[in-house]
C-alpha positions in Angstrom: -9.8 -15.0 18.5 -12.5 -16.2 16.1 -15.2 -14.4 18.0 -13.1 -11.3 17.8 -12.6 -11.7 14.0 -16.3 -12.3 13.5 -17.2 -9.0 15.2 -14.7 -7.0 13.1 -15.7 -5.4 9.8 -13.8 -7.6 7.4 -14.0 -8.1 3.7 -15.6 -11.2 2.3 -13.3 -13.7 0.7 -13.3 -13.3 -3.1 -13.2 -16.3 -5.4 -10.8 -15.5 -8.3 -12.0 -15.8 -11.8 -9.1 -18.0 -12.7 -6.3 -19.8 -10.8 -2.7 -18.7 -10.8 0.1 -21.1 -11.6 3.3 -21.2 -9.6 5.1 -21.9 -12.8 4.7 -21.5 -16.5 6.3 -24.9 -17.1 4.1 -27.9 -16.6 6.7 -30.7 -16.6 7.4 -32.8 -14.8 3.9 -33.1 -13.3 3.2 -33.1 -9.6 3.7 -36.5 -8.0 0.4 -38.4 -7.5 1.2 -39.0 -3.8 1.7 -35.3 -3.2 -1.3 -34.3 -5.2 -3.4 -36.7 -3.1 -1.9 -35.3 0.1 -2.8 -31.7 -0.9 -6.4 -32.7 -1.8 -6.8 -34.5 1.6 -5.4 -31.4 3.2 -8.0 -29.3 1.4 -10.8 -31.6 2.5 -9.8 -31.3 6.1 -11.0 -27.6 6.3 -14.0 -25.5 5.7 -13.9 -22.2 3.7 -15.0 -19.5 6.0 -15.1 -15.8 5.0 -14.2 -14.7 8.5 -11.2 -16.9 9.0 -8.9 -14.4 7.3 -8.6 -10.7 8.0 -6.6 -9.6 5.0 -8.8 -7.6 2.6 -7.3 -9.5 -0.4 -8.0 -12.9 1.2 -9.5 -15.6 -1.0 -9.7 -19.4 -0.8 -6.7 -20.5 -2.9 -7.6 -24.2 -2.4 -10.9 -23.7 -4.1 -9.1 -24.1 -7.5 -7.5 -27.4 -6.5 -9.1 -30.2 -8.5 -8.5 -33.9 -8.8 -8.1 -35.5 -12.3 -11.8 -36.3 -12.4 -12.8 -32.8 -11.4 -10.2 -30.7 -13.3 -10.2 -29.4 -16.8 -7.9 -32.1 -18.3 -4.4 -33.0 -17.2 -3.2 -29.5 -16.8 -6.0 -28.6 -14.3 -5.2 -31.6 -12.1 -1.5 -31.0 -12.0 -0.9 -29.7 -8.5 2.1 -27.7 -9.6 -0.4 -25.4 -11.4 -2.6 -24.9 -8.4 -2.8 -21.6 -6.6 -0.4 -21.4 -3.7 1.6 -24.5 -4.7 5.3 -24.3 -5.6 7.1 -27.2 -7.2 10.6 -28.1 -7.9 11.0 -27.7 -11.6 13.3 -30.7 -12.0 11.7 -33.3 -9.7 8.0 -32.2 -9.5 8.2 -32.3 -5.7 6.1 -29.7 -3.8 8.6 -27.4 -2.2 6.4 -24.4 -1.3 2.9 -24.0 0.1 1.8 -20.3 0.2 -1.7 -20.3 1.7 -1.6 -17.1 3.7 -5.1 -15.5 4.0 -6.9 -18.4 2.4 -10.0 -18.5 4.5 -9.2 -21.9 6.0 -11.2 -22.8 9.0 -10.8 -26.0 11.1 -8.5 -28.0 13.3 -5.1 -29.4 12.3 -3.0 -32.1 13.9 0.1 -34.2 13.2 -1.9 -36.7 11.2 -2.8 -34.2 8.6 -1.5 -35.1 5.1 0.2 -31.8 4.8 3.1 -33.2 6.7 3.6 -35.9 4.0 5.1 -33.2 1.9 8.6 -33.8 3.2 10.3 -31.7 0.5 8.7 -28.5 1.7 11.1 -25.5 1.9 8.5 -22.8 2.4 5.3 -23.1 4.4 3.0 -20.1 5.0 -0.4 -20.8 6.7 -0.7 -17.3 8.3 -3.9 -15.4 8.7 -6.2 -18.5 8.7 -8.1 -19.9 11.7 -7.2 -23.3 13.0 -9.6 -23.2 15.9 -7.2 -23.2 18.9 -5.3 -26.2 17.6 -1.8 -26.8 18.9 1.0 -26.5 16.4 1.6 -30.1 15.2 4.9 -31.5 16.5 5.6 -33.1 13.1 6.3 -29.6 11.6 9.8 -30.3 13.1 10.2 -33.2 10.7 10.1 -31.0 7.6 13.8 -30.7 7.8 14.2 -28.8 4.5 12.1 -25.8 5.7 13.8 -22.4 5.2 10.6 -20.3 5.9 7.8 -21.0 8.3 4.9 -18.6 8.9 2.1 -19.7 11.1 1.3 -16.2 12.5 -2.1 -15.0 13.6 -3.9 -18.3 12.7 -5.7 -19.3 15.9 -3.1 -21.7 17.2 -2.9 -22.1 21.0 -1.0 -24.2 23.6 2.7 -25.0 23.8 5.0 -24.5 20.8 6.6 -27.9 20.2 10.3 -28.2 20.9 10.6 -30.2 17.7 10.9 -26.9 15.8 14.4 -26.7 17.2 15.4 -29.3 14.6 14.6 -26.9 11.7 18.2 -25.8 11.5 17.9 -24.4 7.9 15.2 -21.8 8.9 15.9 -18.3 7.7 12.4 -16.9 8.4 10.3 -17.8 11.4 7.0 -16.2 12.3 4.9 -17.8 15.1 3.3 -14.5 16.2 0.1 -15.4 18.0 -3.1 -13.8 19.1 -4.5 -13.1 22.5 -7.7 -14.0 24.3 -10.3 -11.4 25.3 -8.3 -10.6 28.4 -5.2 -9.9 26.4 -3.3 -13.1 27.4 -1.2 -14.9 24.7 -2.7 -18.1 23.3 0.7 -19.6 22.4 3.5 -20.4 24.9 7.1 -21.2 24.4 8.5 -23.7 26.9 11.0 -22.5 29.5 14.5 -21.8 28.1 13.2 -22.7 24.6 14.0 -19.2 23.3 17.7 -19.8 24.0 17.4 -23.2 22.2 15.9 -21.5 19.2 18.7 -19.0 19.1 21.4 -21.7 19.4 19.9 -24.0 16.8 18.5 -21.7 14.2 21.7 -19.9 13.4 20.7 -18.8 9.9 17.7 -16.8 11.0 17.1 -13.4 9.4 13.7 -12.8 10.8 12.5 -13.9 14.3 8.9 -12.9 14.9 7.2 -14.1 18.1 4.9 -11.3 19.0 2.2 -12.2 21.6 3.9 -15.6 22.4 4.2 -16.2 26.2 8.0 -16.6 26.6 8.4 -15.4 30.2 12.2 -15.5 30.2 15.2 -13.4 29.7 16.5 -12.6 26.2 19.5 -14.9 25.7 22.8 -13.1 25.2 23.5 -15.4 22.2 20.8 -13.5 20.2 23.5 -10.9 19.6 25.6 -13.5 17.8 23.0 -14.0 15.0 24.7 -11.5 12.6 22.2 -12.2 9.8 19.1 -11.0 11.7 17.3 -8.1 10.0 14.0 -8.3 12.0 13.2 -9.1 15.6 9.6 -8.9 16.8 9.1 -9.9 20.5 6.2 -7.7 21.5 4.1 -8.7 24.6 6.1 -11.8 25.4 6.5 -11.5 29.1 10.3 -10.8 28.7 12.2 -9.7 31.8 15.7 -9.1 32.9 18.2 -6.8 31.0 18.1 -6.4 27.3 21.5 -7.2 25.7 22.9 -3.9 24.5 24.9 -5.7 21.7 21.6 -6.6 20.0 21.4 -3.0 18.9 24.7 -3.4 17.1 23.7 -6.4 14.9 25.1 -5.3 11.5 22.0 -6.0 9.5 19.2 -5.2 12.0 16.5 -3.0 10.5 13.4 -3.7 12.6 13.4 -4.2 16.4 10.3 -4.3 18.6 10.2 -5.5 22.2 7.3 -3.2 23.2 4.8 -4.2 25.9 7.3 -6.1 28.1 7.0 -4.0 31.3 9.6 -6.0 33.2 12.3 -5.7 30.5 15.0 -3.3 31.5 17.8 -1.7 29.4 19.2 1.4 28.0 20.2 2.8 24.6 23.8 2.5 23.5 26.0 5.0 21.7 25.0 4.4 18.1 27.5 4.1 15.2 26.9 5.7 11.8 26.6 2.4 9.9 23.6 1.0 11.9 20.7 0.4 9.4 17.9 0.5 12.0 14.6 1.7 10.4 12.0 0.9 13.1 12.6 0.8 16.9 9.8 0.2 19.4 10.6 0.0 23.1 7.2 1.4 24.3 5.8 -0.1 27.4 9.1 -1.4 28.8 11.3 -0.3 31.7 14.1 1.0 29.6 15.7 4.0 31.3 18.6 6.4 31.2 19.2 9.3 28.9 18.8 9.4 25.2 22.3 9.4 23.7 23.3 12.3 21.5 24.4 9.7 19.0 20.7 8.8 18.4 20.9 11.5 15.7 23.1 9.2 13.7 20.2 6.9 12.9 19.6 8.5 9.6 17.5 5.6 8.3 15.1 5.6 11.2 11.5 6.1 10.1 9.6 5.0 13.2 10.6 5.5 16.8 8.4 4.5 19.7 9.9 4.9 23.2 6.7 6.0 25.0 5.8 4.8 28.6 9.3 4.0 29.6 11.6 5.5 32.3 13.8 7.7 30.2 15.2 10.8 31.9 17.6 13.7 31.1 17.4 16.1 28.2 16.0 15.4 24.8 19.1 15.7 22.7 19.2 18.4 20.0 20.5 15.8 17.6 16.9 14.5 17.4 16.6 17.2 14.7 18.8 15.1 12.5 16.2 12.3 12.3 14.6 13.7 9.2 13.4 10.4 7.8 10.9 9.9 10.7 7.3 9.4 9.9 6.2 8.2 13.3 7.5 9.5 16.7 6.2 8.8 20.2 8.2 10.0 23.3 5.2 10.4 25.6 5.0 9.5 29.3 8.7 9.8 30.1 10.4 11.9 32.8 12.6 14.1 30.6 14.0 17.4 31.9 11.9 20.5 31.4 12.7 21.7 27.9 11.3 23.2 24.7 10.5 21.9 21.3 13.6 23.6 19.7 14.7 20.2 18.3 11.5 19.7 16.4 10.7 21.1 12.9 13.0 19.4 10.4 11.1 16.1 10.6 8.7 17.2 7.8 7.7 13.6 6.9 6.1 13.0 10.2 2.5 11.8 10.1 2.2 10.8 13.8 3.7 12.8 16.6 2.9 12.0 20.3 4.7 14.1 22.9 2.3 13.9 25.9 3.6 14.5 29.4 7.3 14.9 28.8 7.8 18.3 30.6 7.6 20.6 27.6 7.5 24.3 28.2 7.4 27.5 26.1 5.4 28.2 23.0 4.5 25.9 20.2 7.2 26.6 17.6 6.1 27.8 14.2 8.5 25.2 12.7 5.7 22.6 13.3 3.8 24.4 10.5 6.2 22.7 8.1 4.9 19.2 9.1 2.2 19.2 6.5 1.7 15.4 6.5 0.7 15.2 10.2 -2.5 13.3 10.9 -2.1 13.0 14.7 -0.5 15.5 17.0 -0.6 15.2 20.8 1.1 17.8 23.0 -1.2 17.3 26.0 -0.3 17.4 29.7 2.8 19.6 29.4 3.6 23.2 30.4 3.2 24.8 27.0 2.0 28.5 26.9 1.1 31.2 24.5 -1.6 31.4 21.8 -2.9 28.3 20.0 -1.3 28.9 16.5 -3.8 29.7 13.8 -1.6 27.8 11.3 -2.9 24.6 12.8 -5.7 25.1 10.3 -3.2 24.8 7.4 -2.3 21.2 8.4 -4.9 19.8 6.1 -4.1 16.1 6.9 -4.6 16.6 10.6 -7.4 14.5 12.1 -6.6 14.5 15.8 -5.1 17.4 17.8 -4.7 17.0 21.6 -3.6 20.1 23.6 -5.3 19.5 27.0 -3.7 20.3 30.3 -1.4 23.1 29.1 -1.4 26.8 29.6 -2.4 27.7 26.1 -4.8 30.5 25.2 -7.3 30.7 22.3 -9.5 28.2 20.6 -9.6 25.9 17.6 -12.6 26.2 15.2 -12.8 22.5 14.9 -14.2 19.6 17.0 -13.1 16.0 17.7 -15.4 13.5 16.1 -17.8 10.9 17.5 -19.1 7.5 16.5 -22.6 8.6 15.4 -25.1 6.1 14.1 -27.8 8.5 13.0 -28.2 12.2 12.1 -28.3 14.2 15.4 -31.8 15.3 16.1 -30.7 18.7 17.4 -29.8 19.6 13.8 -33.5 19.8 12.9 -33.7 23.3 14.4 -30.4 24.8 13.2 -31.1 27.6 10.7 -27.7 29.5 10.8 -25.1 26.8 10.3 -22.3 27.6 7.9 -20.3 24.4 8.2 -21.5 20.9 9.0 -19.4 17.8 9.0 -20.7 14.4 9.9 -17.9 12.6 8.0 -16.5 9.3 9.1 -19.2 8.1 11.4 -21.4 5.0 11.2 -24.6 6.7 10.1 -26.7 4.1 8.2 -29.8 4.4 6.0 -31.3 7.3 4.1 -30.6 11.0 4.4 -33.7 12.3 6.3 -35.9 14.7 4.4 -35.8 17.2 7.2 -32.1 17.8 6.3 -33.2 19.8 3.2 -34.8 22.4 5.5 -31.9 23.3 7.8 -29.8 26.4 7.3 -31.0 26.9 3.7 -29.7 30.5 3.5 -26.4 30.0 5.4 -24.9 26.5 4.9 -21.7 26.7 2.9 -19.9 23.4 3.6 -21.5 20.0 4.0 -19.4 16.9 4.6 -21.2 13.5 4.8 -18.4 11.3 3.6 -17.4 7.9 5.0 -20.7 6.7 6.4 -23.2 4.1 5.3 -25.8 6.4 3.7 -28.0 4.6 1.2 -30.4 7.1 -0.4 -32.6 10.1 0.1 -35.9 10.1 2.0 -36.9 12.8 -0.5 -34.8 13.5 -3.6 -34.8 17.2 -4.5 -34.2 18.2 -8.1 -31.5 20.6 -6.9 -30.2 20.7 -3.3 -31.7 23.6 -1.5 -28.7 25.4 0.1 -28.4 28.6 -2.0 -24.8 29.5 -0.7 -23.4 26.0 -0.7 -19.7 25.8 -1.8 -18.5 22.3 -0.8 -20.5 19.1 -0.9 -18.8 15.8 0.0 -20.7 12.6 -0.2 -17.8 10.3 -0.8 -17.6 6.6 0.3 -21.2 5.9 1.2 -23.7 3.5 -0.4 -25.9 6.1 -2.1 -28.1 4.7 -4.8 -30.4 6.3 -7.3 -29.9 9.3 -9.6 -27.1 11.8 -9.1 -28.1 14.7 -6.8 -27.3 18.2 -8.2 -25.9 20.9 -5.9 -26.8 24.6 -6.4 -24.9 26.8 -8.9 -22.8 28.3 -6.1 -20.9 25.0 -5.6 -17.1 25.0 -5.9 -16.4 21.4 -5.0 -18.6 18.4 -5.6 -17.3 14.9 -4.7 -19.5 11.8 -4.6 -16.9 9.1 -5.4 -17.3 5.6 -4.1 -21.1 5.2 -4.1 -23.7 3.3 -6.1 -25.2 6.2 -8.0 -26.7 5.3 -11.3 -28.2 6.7 -14.5 -27.0 9.7 -16.6 -25.6 13.0 -15.5 -28.6 15.4 -15.4 -28.3 18.5 -17.7 -28.8 20.7 -14.7 -25.2 20.1 -13.8 -24.3 22.6 -16.5 -25.6 25.4 -14.2 -22.7 24.9 -11.8 -20.5 27.5 -13.6 -18.2 28.1 -10.6 -17.2 24.5 -10.1 -13.5 23.8 -9.4 -13.6 20.1 -8.5 -16.0 17.5 -9.9 -15.3 13.9 -8.7 -18.0 11.4 -9.5 -15.7 8.4 -9.9 -16.4 4.8 -8.8 -20.2 4.8 -9.2 -22.6 3.2 -11.7 -23.3 6.3 -13.7 -24.0 5.7 -17.4 -25.0 7.3 -20.7 -23.1 10.0 -22.5 -21.2 12.9 -21.0 -23.2 16.1 -21.4 -21.3 18.3 -23.9 -21.3 21.2 -21.5 -19.0 19.6 -19.1 -15.8 20.6 -20.9 -16.3 24.3 -20.7 -19.2 25.0 -18.3 -16.8 26.3 -15.7 -13.7 28.3 -16.5 -12.3 27.5 -13.0 -12.6 23.7 -13.2 -9.3 22.0 -12.1 -10.4 18.4 -11.5 -12.7 16.4 -13.8 -12.9 12.8 -12.6 -15.6 10.4 -14.0 -13.4 7.3 -13.8 -14.7 3.8 -13.0 -18.3 4.2 -14.2 -20.3 3.0 -17.2 -20.3 6.0 -19.5 -20.2 5.2 -23.2 -20.2 6.9 -26.6 -17.5 9.3 -27.8 -15.7 11.7 -25.6 -17.3 15.0 -26.6 -15.3 17.8 -28.2 -16.0 20.0 -25.2 -12.7 21.8 -24.5 -13.0 24.4 -27.2 -11.2 27.2 -25.2 -8.0 27.3 -23.2 -8.8 26.3 -19.6 -7.4 25.5 -16.2 -8.0 21.8 -16.0 -5.2 19.9 -14.3 -6.8 16.4 -14.0 -9.0 14.5 -16.5 -9.8 10.9 -15.5 -12.2 9.0 -17.7 -10.6 5.6 -17.1 -12.5 2.3 -16.8 -15.6 3.3 -18.7 -16.9 2.3 -22.2 -15.9 5.3 -24.2 -15.5 4.7 -27.9 -14.3 6.5 -31.0 -11.3 8.9 -31.3 -9.8 11.3 -28.8 -11.2 14.8 -29.2 -8.5 17.1 -30.6 -9.9 19.8 -28.3 -7.9 18.3 -25.4 -5.0 20.3 -26.9 -6.7 23.4 -25.3 -6.2 22.0 -21.8 -2.8 23.8 -21.5 -2.5 23.2 -17.7 -3.3 19.5 -17.9 -0.9 17.4 -15.8 -2.8 14.1 -15.4 -4.8 12.4 -18.2 -6.2 8.9 -17.5 -8.1 7.2 -20.4 -7.3 3.6 -19.7 -9.7 0.7 -19.9 -12.1 2.0 -22.5 -12.7 1.2 -26.2 -11.0 4.2 -27.8 -9.9 3.5 -31.4 -7.3 5.9 -32.5 -3.6 6.4 -33.4 -1.1 7.6 -30.8 -2.1 11.2 -29.8 1.4 12.7 -30.3 -0.2 16.2 -30.2 -0.7 15.8 -26.5 3.1 16.3 -26.3 2.5 20.0 -26.8 0.9 20.3 -23.3 3.7 21.8 -21.3 2.6 20.4 -17.9 1.7 16.8 -18.8 3.1 14.4 -16.2 0.9 11.3 -16.4 -0.5 9.8 -19.5 -2.5 6.5 -19.1 -3.9 5.0 -22.3 -3.7 1.3 -21.3 -6.3 -1.3 -22.5 -7.9 0.5 -25.4 -7.7 0.0 -29.2 -4.9 2.5 -30.0 -3.0 1.3 -33.1 -0.3 2.1 -35.6 3.3 3.4 -35.0 4.2 5.9 -32.3 5.9 8.0 -35.0 8.9 10.3 -34.7 9.5 12.9 -32.1 9.1 16.6 -32.9 10.2 19.6 -31.0 6.7 21.0 -30.9 5.4 17.8 -29.2 8.0 17.1 -26.6 6.1 15.7 -23.5 8.8 17.7 -21.7 7.5 17.0 -18.2 6.2 13.4 -18.7 6.9 11.1 -15.8 4.6 8.2 -16.3 3.3 6.8 -19.6 1.3 3.6 -19.9 0.4 2.4 -23.4 0.0 -1.3 -22.4 -2.5 -3.7 -23.9 -3.2 -1.8 -27.1 -2.4 -2.6 -30.8 0.6 -0.3 -31.4 3.1 -1.5 -34.0 6.5 -0.5 -35.4 9.7 0.3 -33.6 10.0 1.7 -30.1 10.3 5.5 -30.3 14.0 6.0 -29.5 13.8 9.7 -30.1 11.2 10.1 -27.5 13.3 8.2 -25.0 16.2 10.6 -25.8 14.2 13.7 -25.0 12.0 12.7 -22.0 14.1 14.8 -19.7 11.9 14.5 -16.7 12.6 10.8 -16.6 16.3 11.5 -16.3 16.0 13.1 -12.9 16.9 11.2 -9.7 15.3 13.0 -6.9 15.7 12.8 -3.1 13.9 10.5 -0.7 11.2 13.0 0.3 7.8 11.3 -0.2 5.3 13.7 -1.8 2.3 12.8 -4.0 1.1 14.3 -7.3 -1.8 16.5 -6.5 -3.7 19.6 -7.4 -3.8 22.1 -4.5 -6.4 24.8 -4.4 -8.5 26.8 -1.9 -12.0 28.1 -1.6 -12.3 31.7 -0.4 -15.4 32.5 1.6 -16.3 35.5 3.7 -14.1 35.4 6.8 -12.0 32.3 6.0 -10.3 30.1 3.4 -10.8 26.4 2.9 -7.7 24.6 1.6 -8.3 21.6 -0.6 -6.1 18.9 -2.1 -6.9 16.4 -4.9 -4.4 13.6 -5.1 -3.9 12.0 -8.5 -4.8 8.3 -8.9 -4.2 5.7 -11.6 -4.1 1.9 -12.3 -0.8 0.4 -13.4 1.0 -2.9 -13.5 4.1 -2.9 -11.2 6.2 -5.8 -10.2 3.9 -8.2 -12.0 0.8 -7.0 -10.1 -2.0 -4.7 -11.3 -2.5 -2.0 -8.7 -4.8 0.9 -8.2 -2.7 3.8 -7.0 -5.0 6.0 -4.9 -2.0 8.3 -4.5 0.8 8.6 -7.0 4.3 9.4 -5.5 5.8 12.4 -7.1 9.1 10.6 -7.6 7.6 7.6 -9.4 8.8 7.4 -13.0 7.4 4.6 -15.2 7.1 3.4 -18.8 4.8 0.5 -19.7 4.6 -0.4 -23.4 3.7 -4.1 -22.8 1.0 -6.1 -24.6 1.4 -4.5 -28.0 3.1 -5.5 -31.3 6.2 -3.4 -31.1 9.1 -4.9 -33.1 12.8 -4.3 -33.7 15.5 -3.8 -31.1 15.3 -2.1 -27.7 16.8 1.4 -28.2 20.0 2.1 -26.2 18.6 5.5 -25.5 16.3 4.0 -22.8 19.5 3.8 -20.8 19.5 7.6 -20.5 16.2 7.6 -18.5 18.2 7.2 -15.3 15.3 8.1 -13.0 13.0 5.3 -14.1 11.5 3.0 -11.4 9.5 0.8 -13.7 10.1 -0.4 -17.3 7.8 -2.9 -18.9 8.3 -3.9 -22.6 6.9 -7.4 -22.2 4.6 -9.3 -24.6 5.7 -7.6 -27.8 7.8 -8.8 -30.8 11.1 -7.2 -29.9 14.2 -8.8 -31.1 18.0 -8.3 -30.9 20.1 -8.1 -27.7 19.2 -6.5 -24.4 21.2 -3.3 -24.4 23.9 -3.0 -21.8 22.8 0.6 -21.3 19.9 -0.6 -19.2 22.5 -1.1 -16.5 22.5 2.7 -16.1 18.9 2.6 -14.8 20.1 2.4 -11.2 16.8 3.5 -9.7 14.9 0.7 -11.5 12.7 -1.5 -9.3 10.8 -3.5 -11.9 12.1 -4.6 -15.3 9.9 -6.8 -17.6 11.2 -7.9 -21.0 9.3 -11.2 -21.1 7.5 -12.7 -24.1 9.5 -11.2 -26.9 12.1 -12.6 -29.3 15.2 -11.2 -27.6 18.5 -13.1 -28.1 22.1 -13.0 -26.8 23.2 -12.9 -23.2 21.8 -11.0 -20.3 24.2 -8.1 -19.8 26.3 -8.2 -16.7 25.7 -4.5 -16.4 22.2 -5.2 -15.1 23.7 -6.4 -11.8 24.4 -2.7 -11.1 20.7 -2.1 -10.6 20.7 -2.7 -6.8 17.0 -1.7 -6.2 15.7 -4.2 -8.7 13.0 -6.2 -7.0 11.2 -7.7 -10.0 12.9 -9.0 -13.1 11.3 -11.1 -15.9 13.0 -12.1 -19.2 11.0 -15.3 -19.6 9.9 -16.6 -23.0 12.6 -15.2 -25.2 15.6 -16.7 -27.0 18.3 -15.7 -24.5 21.5 -17.7 -24.1 24.5 -18.0 -21.9 25.1 -17.7 -18.2 22.7 -15.8 -15.9 24.6 -13.0 -14.2 25.2 -13.7 -10.5 25.3 -11.7 -7.3 23.4 -8.7 -5.9 19.7 -8.6 -6.9 20.1 -11.5 -9.3 20.6 -13.9 -6.4 17.0 -13.1 -5.4 15.2 -13.9 -8.6 13.5 -17.3 -9.2 13.3 -19.7 -12.0 10.2 -18.1 -13.3 12.2 -14.9 -14.2 14.1 -16.9 -16.8 11.7 -19.6 -18.0 11.3 -20.3 -21.7 14.9 -19.5 -22.6 16.5 -23.0 -23.4 19.9 -21.5 -24.0 20.2 -19.9 -20.5 22.2 -21.6 -17.8 23.4 -21.1 -14.2 21.6 -20.4 -11.0 18.7 -20.4 -10.3 18.1 -22.8 -13.3 19.0 -26.4 -13.0 21.2 -26.2 -16.2 24.9 -25.7 -15.3 27.0 -23.7 -17.7 29.7 -25.4 -19.7 28.7 -29.0 -18.8 25.8 -31.4 -18.9 25.5 -31.4 -15.1 22.4 -30.0 -13.5 22.4 -27.7 -10.5 20.4 -28.3 -7.4 17.3 -26.0 -7.2 18.0 -22.8 -5.2 16.1 -21.5 -2.2 15.2 -18.4 -4.2 12.8 -20.3 -6.4 9.4 -19.1 -5.6 6.1 -18.6 -7.2 5.7 -15.3 -9.1 1.9 -15.5 -8.8 -0.7 -14.2 -11.1 -1.6 -10.6 -11.6 -3.3 -9.4 -8.5 -5.4 -6.3 -8.0 -5.0 -4.1 -5.0 -7.4 -1.2 -4.4 -6.0 1.3 -2.0 -8.6 3.9 -1.0 -7.7 7.0 1.0 -9.7 9.6 2.8 -9.1 13.2 3.9 -10.7 16.6 4.0 -10.1 20.1 5.3 -12.3 21.4 8.0 -12.8 25.0 9.1 -15.7 26.5 11.1 -19.2 25.6 12.2 -20.5 22.4 13.6 -18.2 19.4 12.9 -19.1 16.0 14.2 -17.2 13.1 12.8 -15.0 10.2 13.6 -12.3 9.4 16.2 -9.3 8.2 14.2 -8.9 5.0 16.1 -12.6 4.1 15.8 -13.0 4.5 12.0 -9.9 5.4 10.1 -7.8 2.8 11.9 -10.3 0.1 11.5 -10.3 1.0 7.8 -6.5 1.0 7.7 -6.3 -2.4 9.4 -8.9 -3.8 7.0 -7.1 -2.4 4.0 -3.5 -3.2 4.9 -4.0 -5.7 7.7 -1.8 -8.6 6.8 1.1 -6.6 5.4 1.2 -4.2 8.3 0.0 -6.6 11.0 3.1 -6.1 13.2 3.0 -2.3 12.9 -0.6 -1.1 13.1 -0.8 2.2 14.8 -3.2 1.3 17.5 -1.1 -1.7 18.5 2.1 0.4 18.7 1.1 2.2 21.9 -1.5 2.3 24.5 -2.2 6.0 24.0 -5.9 5.8 24.2 -8.7 6.0 21.6 
């Protein structure tokens, strides 16, 4: 496994700038014996950057210091160490959360970790323990409720001592395989039945890639609390118990890659909450029941490479929540695709060799999110639809072995490492895409001589290009319309395309220096995206009005400084302005009021010194306003009918110097935040197209932003269209919380923390039934927590710590999931999860929901996509670049469900 990890392109472990505490209370201090045990545990491992595959991995134990090493008593208190969770009453260590901590070395039963006998939660996943066996003394940690040792380089036999952990609710021992694909971990014979009989409280049973080599015990169907079963590639055989499908809480079921496991699908009831079902690579057979259409919550269905027969039921059309569907390599009756077309959320559709006939239906044109479509090895006929070119997200299209006619002006991509030499002599190219390859080094100077009079589109994104062999003042292609240099390693000054350019994107490089004045000649430009570079200096004044057609203006995440120029002197078509994360100073230019089509304005993380720009409320299309982390000051002021912010969906004023009362009239009139929309997932974006002789290139620019959600700072590379949020935290607002906030019933996020608010929490907040994150911490709020807040059933993050709240904490629903940290610093509160009982001097035992909230984390999610039309297009195979990137970016969170693992459908 370690050799495999070392070969992969994984991020380096990052040392945090400061440690996070599992609790804001520091008393009682961690016990000396347990502090010593943790330090000895730390010393037993090396920190190795390749030991963890999660992109956000970092060595949490690096912050652990003894009294002599730490910064005073606080730094040596193990309850303040990163990844350590303590009982707030006794000081005992009850949780160790060391997933993706870059730990490398062996571990055995003598390790001091197992002296921590009060542990309730232990997570050592995504480290590398060098083929150690799982120590048998884990079974002596009798208080454990959650145990996660997945994908951490363990091998050998799983000790039967684990059967003694009768309180376990979550168990994940998913292993890895050797280079031949054989599991490294083995469960003793009949031990699976023992686990099921002894661990009766389980909600999650994850044993992917563990050699079990047995039948699935029928008693598994008795574990009514199970929500998740992962038994992929375990050597299971015999018949799958059909009643397992009927477990009342089951949402995730994967028994894929067990070729000797037989079974069939039952008749499904309406109430089944199943979301993900993977049976691929098994011997399941029979017909698909008509009742499969009742699985309205199903988002992913993989039943490829089985023995299913019969007709694909028309009720499959009812599965409109699907994003991932694979029916390939089954012996269904000859049929058409008449059941397909309503599943418009699909991103992955694999229907190879299932006896399809007829034409490709036009209803597939509605599936605009598709990235992979396979219809190969069927009996399809007719013309290849021209509307395939409108599926702008599509990266892989497989139509081989059919009776189709026509051609597609687009090529599959390759894993190139250098510029193809045959391009040297091409002088009539119109379209050239080398995107998403592994091309390293400089762009050769001979590139500037090819197709000078004809080239219109050049895509070089997603490579490892470093600079230019020869740096022309202006790029030489006189008819160039689209230039994409995104996500490379380009250094040096910004290259300037010719005046004919419509789209210029160079985001995610290392370009430096000022923007050359020659850019002002690009008077036809529609999209300019130079974000995430090292560009500096002042913005040329021409950039505001040099192109009447400009839609997107993104200079975010650079080092620009000085005032934002008063450039937008005339009404224009701008939809996006992103100048966030620079060093801009001074006041906002009032000329922004001329951007009458503006939807998305990001100015966060600068040094802008101004009052609240109420006049932006006159912009009729404004949806997103990000002013976080600047020097805005003063009161928000009163609402006016001429400055309504009538379509505002997201506003972030956090970490400024605003004062006065919260603007209750604004809350009353932000009508767009009162809408509760459906479940369809779309993203805020600017759609456009570039017309050229003979064809049209569609283009989409997805909006992005940085915002704090659920206690973590996140970079949203894509912003869901249904996401509604208010963040006024980190200011000096005072007075009470207006009841009018309760009218904004579509809100998903409300953060008013770290202000000087007083009075009671209004019961009207209970009307915010879509709310997922509510932060009122670090204020001066008093009174009781309203019982009405229990109506917010989607609430995943709740923080009222450091106020003056009193009385009992509401119980039930989401409130049973919140930890002590949600209520800290309110001496008058009582009831679960706090140790203070209400109405008596007794103390309550700590609850299992107590858990570390963690420090603010930063997640950077970067996406990739482009529209391709005609010419020479040589790029990437999805599974060789985009999937490696996906696994690197989301690896740990999605480990069980990475696309390439889901099915053996080829690269």
